[in-house]
C-alpha positions in Angstrom: 14.7 6.4 35.1 16.7 6.5 32.0 15.0 6.1 28.4 17.6 4.7 25.5 16.9 3.7 22.4 18.5 1.7 19.9 17.9 1.2 16.1 19.4 -1.9 14.7 20.9 -2.6 11.3 17.4 -4.2 10.3 15.4 -0.7 11.3 13.9 -2.3 14.4 14.0 0.4 17.3 14.7 -0.9 20.8 13.7 1.3 23.6 14.0 0.9 27.1 13.9 2.2 30.4 15.2 1.2 33.1 13.5 0.9 36.8 16.1 -0.2 39.3 13.6 0.3 42.3 11.5 -2.7 41.0 12.0 -6.5 40.5 10.1 -6.7 37.0 10.0 -6.3 33.5 7.9 -5.6 31.3 9.1 -6.4 27.2 7.1 -6.6 24.1 7.0 -5.9 20.3 4.4 -3.4 19.3 3.6 -3.7 15.3 2.7 -0.5 13.3 -0.1 -2.6 11.7 -4.0 -2.9 13.1 -7.1 -3.6 11.8 -7.2 -0.6 9.5 -4.3 -2.0 7.8 -6.6 -4.3 6.4 -7.3 -4.7 2.7 -10.2 -6.0 0.9 -10.7 -9.5 1.9 -8.6 -9.4 5.2 -11.3 -8.1 7.5 -10.1 -9.7 11.1 -7.0 -10.8 9.9 -5.0 -9.1 12.2 -6.7 -10.0 15.1 -6.8 -13.6 13.8 -3.0 -13.7 13.3 -2.3 -12.4 17.0 -4.5 -15.4 18.8 -2.4 -17.8 16.2 1.1 -16.4 17.3 0.2 -18.4 20.6 -0.8 -22.0 19.2 2.8 -23.3 18.1 5.8 -22.3 16.7 8.3 -24.8 14.9 10.1 -25.1 18.4 7.3 -25.3 21.0 3.5 -26.3 21.0 1.0 -23.9 22.5 0.8 -25.8 25.6 4.5 -24.9 25.8 4.8 -21.7 25.5 2.3 -21.2 28.1 4.2 -23.7 30.8 7.5 -22.2 30.6 6.1 -18.6 30.7 4.2 -19.5 33.7 7.3 -21.9 35.1 8.8 -18.4 35.7 5.6 -16.7 37.1 5.3 -14.6 34.2 2.3 -13.8 31.8 2.4 -13.6 28.0 -0.1 -11.6 26.5 -1.5 -9.7 23.1 -3.6 -7.1 21.5 -5.2 -6.1 18.6 -6.1 -2.5 18.2 -7.0 0.0 15.5 -3.9 0.8 14.4 -1.6 -1.4 16.4 -1.0 -5.0 17.4 1.4 -5.7 20.2 2.8 -8.7 22.1 4.4 -8.6 25.6 5.5 -10.8 28.3 5.7 -9.3 32.4 8.2 -11.2 34.0 10.9 -11.0 36.8 13.9 -9.6 35.7 16.1 -12.2 36.0 14.0 -13.6 33.0 13.7 -11.2 30.3 16.1 -13.7 28.0 13.3 -16.2 27.9 10.3 -13.8 27.7 12.9 -12.4 24.7 13.4 -15.7 23.1 9.3 -16.7 23.4 8.4 -13.3 21.5 10.9 -13.7 18.8 9.3 -17.4 18.5 6.3 -16.4 18.0 7.0 -13.7 15.9 8.9 -15.4 13.4 8.3 -19.3 13.7 4.6 -19.6 14.2 3.6 -22.6 12.2 -0.2 -21.9 12.0 -1.4 -25.2 12.0 -4.4 -26.0 10.4 -6.1 -27.9 13.3 -4.6 -24.7 15.7 -6.2 -22.7 13.1 -9.8 -23.9 13.2 -10.1 -24.5 16.5 -9.1 -20.6 17.2 -11.4 -19.6 14.2 -14.0 -21.1 16.4 -13.0 -19.2 19.6 -13.4 -15.9 17.8 -16.6 -16.5 16.5 -17.4 -17.2 20.1 -16.0 -13.8 20.8 -17.8 -12.0 18.1 -21.2 -13.4 19.5 -20.4 -12.3 22.9 -19.6 -8.9 21.6 -22.9 -9.0 19.7 -24.4 -9.8 23.1 -22.6 -6.9 24.9 -24.8 -3.6 23.7 -22.8 -1.2 25.4 -19.6 -2.6 23.5 -21.3 -3.0 20.1 -22.8 0.4 20.1 -19.1 1.8 19.7 -18.8 -0.8 16.3 -21.9 1.1 15.1 -20.6 4.6 16.0 -17.2 4.1 14.2 -18.7 2.4 11.4 -20.8 5.7 11.0 -18.3 8.2 11.7 -15.7 6.2 8.9 -18.4 4.2 6.6 -16.6 1.6 4.4 -13.1 1.9 5.6 -10.8 0.0 7.3 -10.7 2.5 10.2 -14.6 1.9 11.1 -14.9 -1.9 10.9 -15.0 -4.0 13.9 -11.8 -5.5 14.9 -12.8 -9.0 15.3 -14.2 -9.2 11.7 -16.9 -11.1 11.1 -18.0 -14.4 11.6 -17.6 -15.4 7.3 -14.4 -13.5 6.8 -12.7 -15.0 10.3 -13.8 -18.6 9.1 -12.9 -18.0 5.6 -9.1 -17.6 6.3 -6.5 -20.1 5.9 -2.7 -20.5 6.6 -1.4 -18.9 3.4 -3.8 -15.4 3.8 -1.6 -15.5 7.4 1.6 -15.7 6.4 0.9 -13.0 3.4 -0.4 -10.7 6.1 2.3 -11.0 7.9 4.7 -11.1 5.8 3.5 -7.6 4.1 3.1 -6.0 7.5 5.4 -7.3 10.5 8.6 -5.4 9.1 11.4 -4.1 11.5 10.9 -0.6 10.4 7.6 -0.4 11.6 8.3 -2.2 14.6 9.2 -1.4 18.2 10.8 -3.8 20.5 10.1 -1.6 23.7 10.8 -2.8 27.5 10.9 -1.2 31.2 11.9 -2.4 34.3 14.4 -4.6 36.1 16.8 -4.7 33.0 19.6 -2.8 30.8 19.7 -1.3 27.7 22.5 -3.4 26.2 20.9 -6.6 27.2 18.1 -6.1 25.6 19.5 -4.4 22.4 21.6 -8.1 22.3 18.6 -10.0 23.0 16.9 -8.1 20.2 19.9 -8.8 17.9 19.5 -12.4 18.6 16.2 -13.2 18.0 14.9 -10.6 16.2 17.0 -10.0 13.1 15.4 -12.5 10.9 12.7 -9.4 10.1 11.8 -8.4 7.2 14.0 -4.9 6.5 12.0 -3.4 4.4 8.8 -0.9 5.3 5.3 -2.1 4.6 2.6 -0.5 3.1 0.9 2.9 4.4 -2.7 2.4 6.3 -5.5 4.2 3.6 -6.1 7.6 4.4 -9.2 8.3 7.0 -12.4 10.0 5.7 -14.9 11.3 8.6 -17.8 11.5 7.4 -20.4 11.4 10.2 -23.8 10.4 10.1 -26.3 7.4 12.2 -26.8 3.8 13.1 -29.2 2.3 14.8 -30.3 -1.0 16.2 -33.6 -1.7 17.5 -33.5 -4.0 20.4 -36.0 -5.4 23.4 -33.3 -4.2 26.0 -33.9 -2.6 29.1 -31.6 0.3 28.8 -31.3 2.5 25.1 -27.1 3.0 24.3 -26.4 5.9 22.6 -22.9 7.2 21.6 -23.1 11.1 20.0 -19.9 12.5 18.9 -17.5 14.4 16.4 -14.4 14.5 14.0 -11.3 14.9 16.4 -8.0 15.9 16.5 -5.3 13.4 15.4 -1.8 12.7 17.5 0.3 15.2 16.8 -2.0 17.8 16.0 -1.7 21.1 18.2 -4.9 20.9 19.4 -4.5 17.3 20.9 -4.2 18.1 24.2 -6.9 20.7 24.4 -9.5 18.1 23.0 -8.7 15.6 25.2 -9.0 18.4 27.8 -12.2 19.3 26.5 -13.3 15.8 26.7 -12.7 15.3 30.2 -14.2 18.7 31.3 -17.4 17.5 29.6 -17.4 13.7 30.8 -14.1 12.9 32.3 -15.3 12.2 35.9 -17.6 13.2 39.0 -16.7 16.6 39.1 -17.5 16.8 35.0 -20.1 19.3 33.0 -22.2 16.1 31.7 -22.4 13.7 34.9 -23.3 16.7 37.2 -25.9 18.2 35.1 -27.5 14.7 33.6 -26.5 11.9 36.5 -26.6 14.2 39.6 -29.0 16.8 38.9 -31.4 14.9 37.0 -30.7 11.4 37.7 -31.4 10.2 33.7 -28.8 7.8 33.4 -26.5 5.8 36.1 -23.4 6.9 34.3 -22.0 9.2 31.4 -18.5 9.8 30.4 -16.9 11.2 27.1 -13.7 10.1 25.2 -11.3 11.2 22.9 -9.6 8.6 20.6 -6.7 9.9 18.6 -5.4 8.4 15.5 -2.3 9.2 13.5 -4.1 10.9 10.7 -7.7 11.6 12.3 -9.2 11.9 16.2 -13.0 11.0 17.0 -14.7 12.5 20.2 -18.0 11.2 21.5 -20.4 11.0 24.9 -21.6 7.4 25.5 -24.7 6.8 27.8 -27.5 4.8 28.4 -30.8 5.4 30.0 -34.0 3.7 30.2 -36.3 4.2 27.2 -38.7 7.0 28.6 -36.0 9.1 29.8 -34.3 8.9 26.2 -36.0 12.3 24.8 -35.2 14.4 28.2 -31.5 12.7 27.9 -30.7 13.9 24.8 -32.2 17.1 24.9 -30.1 18.2 28.0 -27.0 16.4 26.1 -27.3 18.6 23.3 -28.0 21.7 25.1 -24.5 21.4 27.5 -23.1 20.3 24.5 -24.1 23.3 22.5 -23.0 25.5 25.1 -19.8 24.2 25.6 -17.5 26.3 23.8 -18.9 29.8 25.6 -19.1 28.3 29.2 -16.0 26.5 30.1 -14.0 27.8 33.1 -10.7 28.1 33.6 -11.5 25.9 36.9 -12.8 23.5 34.8 -9.8 23.5 32.8 -7.3 23.2 35.4 -9.3 20.7 37.3 -8.9 18.5 34.3 -5.4 19.3 33.5 -4.7 17.9 37.1 -6.3 15.0 36.5 -4.6 14.1 32.9 -1.2 15.0 35.1 -1.8 12.5 37.7 -2.6 10.0 35.5 0.3 10.6 33.5 2.9 10.5 36.5 0.8 7.4 38.2 1.0 5.5 35.3 4.8 5.4 35.4 5.0 3.3 38.2 3.9 0.6 35.9 6.6 -1.1 33.8 3.9 -2.5 31.8 2.5 1.0 31.1 6.1 2.6 30.4 6.7 0.1 27.8 3.5 0.5 26.3 4.0 4.6 26.7 7.3 4.5 25.1 6.3 2.3 21.8 3.2 4.2 20.9 5.3 7.4 21.1 7.5 5.9 18.8 5.1 4.5 16.2 3.4 8.0 16.0 6.5 10.7 16.5 9.0 8.8 15.8 11.1 8.7 19.1 9.9 8.7 22.7 8.5 11.8 24.5 10.0 12.8 27.9 7.4 13.4 30.4 8.3 16.6 30.9 7.8 17.6 27.1 4.2 15.9 27.6 3.5 18.0 30.7 4.7 20.9 29.0 2.2 20.6 26.5 -0.7 20.0 28.8 0.1 23.3 30.4 0.7 25.0 27.4 -3.5 24.5 26.9 -4.9 27.4 28.0 -9.3 27.7 28.2 -9.4 29.9 24.8 -8.2 26.9 23.3 -10.3 24.5 24.9 -13.2 26.5 24.1 -12.4 27.0 20.1 -11.9 23.2 19.8 -15.1 22.8 21.6 -16.6 25.2 18.7 -14.6 23.6 15.8 -15.5 19.8 16.8 -19.0 20.4 18.1 -20.4 23.2 15.8 -18.2 22.6 13.1 -18.1 18.8 11.9 -20.9 16.9 11.1 -22.3 14.9 14.2 -22.1 10.6 14.3 -24.9 8.8 16.5 -24.9 5.4 17.0 -27.8 3.7 19.1 -28.9 0.2 20.5 -31.8 -0.8 22.4 -35.2 0.6 22.5 -35.1 3.6 20.1 -38.8 5.2 19.9 -37.9 8.0 21.7 -34.9 8.9 19.9 -35.4 11.8 17.4 -33.3 12.0 13.9 -29.7 12.9 13.7 -30.6 16.0 11.5 -32.8 17.5 14.3 -29.9 16.9 16.8 -27.4 18.7 14.7 -29.7 21.6 13.9 -30.1 22.1 17.8 -26.1 21.6 18.0 -25.7 24.4 15.5 -24.6 21.8 13.1 -26.4 22.5 9.9 -28.1 19.8 7.9 -26.4 20.6 4.9 -23.3 19.7 7.1 -24.4 15.6 7.0 -24.4 15.1 3.6 
C-alpha cells in the first residue's frame, strides 16, 4: 500500500492509496464545510444541498445518476457532518472513471430543479420527524445544543421544518458557491487504482471548482448546561458529558483512551459497574468527539424511570473517581482496542479513503499509520488520569435527557458530586 498526494492548480488536493490485492475502489470528494459552516438563516442547508446533488444535473436526470452507477454494480452516497460534507462512490477498479465523472457532474452541474427541490424538502421534513421520534438520537441533539448554545456547532444537522422548507434554488447556489471551493476540498480514493489516473480524472472533472478559499467556520465556545424533554417513554435517555479535546491537541489521544476506559466495551468501568454488577441498564458507553477547535466527551445510557436515581448516583461516582483510579492495565487494554480498530480499518478501501480525506482537512496531509500508532503508544496512564481530572472536574458538565424525568436531579447537584463547582456553570 502506498499513499500519494498531488495538489492541482486550482488548489484541490488529490490523495490516493493503491490496494492492489482488492478488486474494488472507493473514490469521493470531501468538502471542509458542514452544519457548523451555516450562518443565520442557513440552518439545515448543508444537508439539503447534499440531498439535492443527486436530483439531476445538466447532463443527467436523478434516475440516470442512479441507473448509471448501479449498471456497473456500484453504489453512490453522501453524508453531512458537523464539519464536513462528502460524496463518494464504491465501484470495481475498472469503473473509477465513471464514478469520477458522476461526482464531478453532481458537484459542478446540479440543476436544483424546483419540483425536485420541493420533493426533497418533503423527504427531509419526514427525516426530521423520524429523528424526533427516535429518542436515543434526539438526546444527542439536545446534548450538543446544551454544550454549544446558540451556535451552529450545537444545532441539529437536519435543520428544522421551517428552515428546510424556506430554502430556494438561489440559496443553494449561493451556499455551494461560497463553500465548495477547491482549496477546502479533497478528492480521496483507495483500492484498485493508480495515482496518475485519478489525478488526470480530477483535472478533467473538477478543474472548474473555484480557486479561492471560502469563509472560515465560526469558533466554538463551550458553555455546558442542561436540556430536558419530558416524554411518556419506557426509558429515560441520558447523556452526561464535558468539553473534550480538539483534533491535533497534545491530549487528543489521551481523551480517546479515557473514553474507552470509561465506556468503550464490555470490560470498561461503566459497563462492568452499571450494567454487569448492578443491572441498571442494557447498554452504556462513553464517547469522545474531536473537532477542529474543540471536543466533546460524554456517556450515553438509557434506563427505566425507577432506576434513574441510582444509575445517576453510580455514574457520577464512577466519573468522579476516575482520575485517581484508572490503571495501567485499563489503559493498555484500551490502547490495544484502538490499535486493532485502526489496523482493521485498513482492510476497507472506503475506510482508507475517508481517513485520508479527514486527516488532510484537519492536518493538511495524510498521517502514516505508524505516526498515529506512535502517538497512541506515547500516552501514559498519568496522561489519561490528568485529562480525566481536567475534563470531569475542570469543565462545566452538560446534561441532556428525554423521557420520564421525575427521578433525575438537577445539574447543579450532579456537578457538585462530580467535584465541579456550581459557579463553573455560570
